[in-house]
N, C-alpha and C positions, 0 to 999 in steps of 0.2 A: 446611490448607484448600485444596481444589482451586480453581483459578482459574475454571473453568467454573461452579462453584457460587457463586462470589463475585460474578460480574458477569454481566449479560445478554449473550447471544452477540453482539449487535450491537456491543457495546463491546469485544469481545475478538477475534473472528475477522474478518479482512478480507474484503472483497467481491471476487468475481471480475468484472473488467470485461469485459463482452461487447462485441465490436467488430463493426461491419459496414461494408463499404466499397462505394461505388457502382461499378458496372461498366457500361460503355457497351454498347448493343445493336448488334450487327453486322448488316449487310444481306447477304442472299444474292443471288447473281448472277441467279437466275431471278425475282426480285421477290416471291417468296412470303414470308410472315411466318416469321421464324426460329423453330425449335423451342426453346421456353424451356428445356426440360430439357437439351437438348444444349449450350446455351451458358451455363447457370447455373453459377456458381462456388460451391464449398463455402465455409463460413465460414473454414476454414483457408487456402484459396487467396486469398480476399479479404484476409485478414490479412497473408499473405505479400507480396501485391502492394502493400498500403499501407505495409508496413514497408520494402520496397525503395525505394518512392518517397520516403519520408521519411528514409532512411538509419537506420532504427531496427531493433530486433530483433523478429522475429516470435515467436509463442508457443513454437514448438519450440526455437528458439535460446535463448530466455529460460529455459525449463524446464531445458535442459541446463546453463545457467550457474548456476542456483540451487543453493545448498548443500543436501545431503540426507544424513541420517544424523548420527552424532556428529561435531560440529565445535567445537573449542575448549571442550569441557565442556558443550555443549548438543546435544540431539538434535533435528535439523531434520526435521520430518515433513510430507509432503504433506497438504494440506487438501482435503476433498471439496467439490465445487462447491456442493452443497446447503447446506453450512455457511457458506461464504463469501458466498453470496447474501444472507444476513441483513443485511449491512451496506450493501447497495445503496441509493443515493438518499437518503443522510442529508443533510438540508437544515438549515442553521443558521437560527435566527430573526433573525440579524443577518448581512447580506450580507458584511460585513468579516471574519466568522469562518468563512466557507464552506471555505477551505482546511483549517482545523483539523477541521471536521465531516467532510469527505470522508476525511481520513486516519484518523479514528476508525472510519469504515466500512470502511477497507481499500483505498482507491484515491485517486488524485490528483483535484483539482477540475477539472483539464483532462483530457479523455479521453485515455487511453493507447492505443497500438497494441496492446499485449498486457500482461497482468499475471499473475504467478504468486505463490503464497502458500505459506508454511510456518508451522507452529506450532513453538514453541521450548520444549523442556522440559529442565530442568537434569539433568545426569547424576548429580549427587551429591544424596543425600537432604537434606543440610544446607543446600543452596542453595534459598532460598525464592523466587528470581526466576523468573518464568515469563512467556511472552509469545508474540509472533509477528513475522514479517517478511514483506515482499512487495517484489517488483521490478516497476516500471512502466516500460515502454519508450516513449519519445517521440522526436520529432526533438530535436536538441540545443537548438534555440531554444526549444521548448516546455518542455523540462526546466529550462532556465535561468529561464524565466518562472515555472514552478511554485515554484522555490526563492525567487525574489524576492517573490512574492505570499504565500508561506508566512511569510517573515520579517515582512512587513507585518502579516499577520494576528495573529501572536504579539504584536506591539507594540500593535496596535489593539484587542485583545480581552482585557485583563487581568482583567476581571470575569466572563469566561466567556460562555456562550450556552446555548441549548436546542436539542435536535434529537430527533425521534421520541419526544417526551415525556420525555426524559432531560435533566437539568440538569448542566451542567459549570460550576462556580462560580468557578473560578480558573485563570488561565493565566499561567505564569511562564517566562521564558527561562532556559536552562541553558547552561553551556559546551559547545560542540560539539567533537568530536574533529577533529584536523587530518588528515582522510582524504578521499580522492576529490578532486574539483574544488572542492567547497564542501560545507558541512554546517550543519545547524540542530539545536539541541537545545532541548527545552522539556518542561514538566510541566503536565498538566491534571488538576485534581481533580474527579472525578465524584461527584455525590450519588446513590449507588445505594441506594435504600431509606433506611435510617437510617445508612448507612455513608458515610464520606468516603474515596474511593479515589483516591490519587495515581497517575496513569498517566504514564510517562515515554516520550518519543519521541526518537529520533535519526534524522534524515533526511539522507541523503548523496546527492549527485549525482556520477555518473561518466559523463561524456559525456552521452548522451541517456537514461541509465537512472537512475531515482530508486529508491534502496534505502531503505526505511523499516523501522525496528525499534521495536517496541512492547514495553515491559516493565512489570510490576507486581510489587511485593513487599509483601505484607500485613503483614509483620513490621517492615520497615525501608524507608521510601520512598527513603532516600538510596542504597539498593542496588538500586533498581528498574530502572535502565538496563541494556539488554543490553550485556555487556562488549565493549570495543573489539576483542579478538582475534576474536570472532565476526564483527563487522562487517568487519574487515580480511580475514578468510578469504573472505567473500562478495565483497568488492571485488576481491580477487586473481583470482577466477574470472571476473570481467567483463573 
């Protein structure tokens, strides 16, 4: 069974976080109103300026760092913006659970400077684990806060939450790999129609970058986590 048929897209494909940064208006020496088009920055320029200010990676640098193609037995493929937009603005009905709801949508609950996404498909037909991953670039202080508040959310939301009409009935902590600067592992069981779908997350911080890995295995939930070699390969590129 294909993952896209088993789950709604909002629960599978992460959302692309659109960023905009404020830019100051310069004054011309002749006192005339400056030409808006001449001074306007493109979204990419704003993102690059914001990244430089915060010591973070902009979209181009993050895209270059993201794994692509066959990696440790999984094929990492770029995800179209139209697909990842489906997970935007997932709000939990319980405030304490928001970090979990945001990651289901494919981004961190604190706005990132830039985010890139990949779908992950197993290279071997016998491997039933499929999923996705995304990198979110922050200042290191914000990335540390994301991890701290995510841990709190896992602990405070054992009975789950609702978001976008979907019910996630159980949240349980899992052992996290000893990778990066810190890591969090957990499983969320989603009530998708009449199915109980256990979804496994491994979230790792490396400096100011949050690397999130989502996996599901409809045959064996214990094998749903994206394997550590894939995670390590991504961290090595950072």
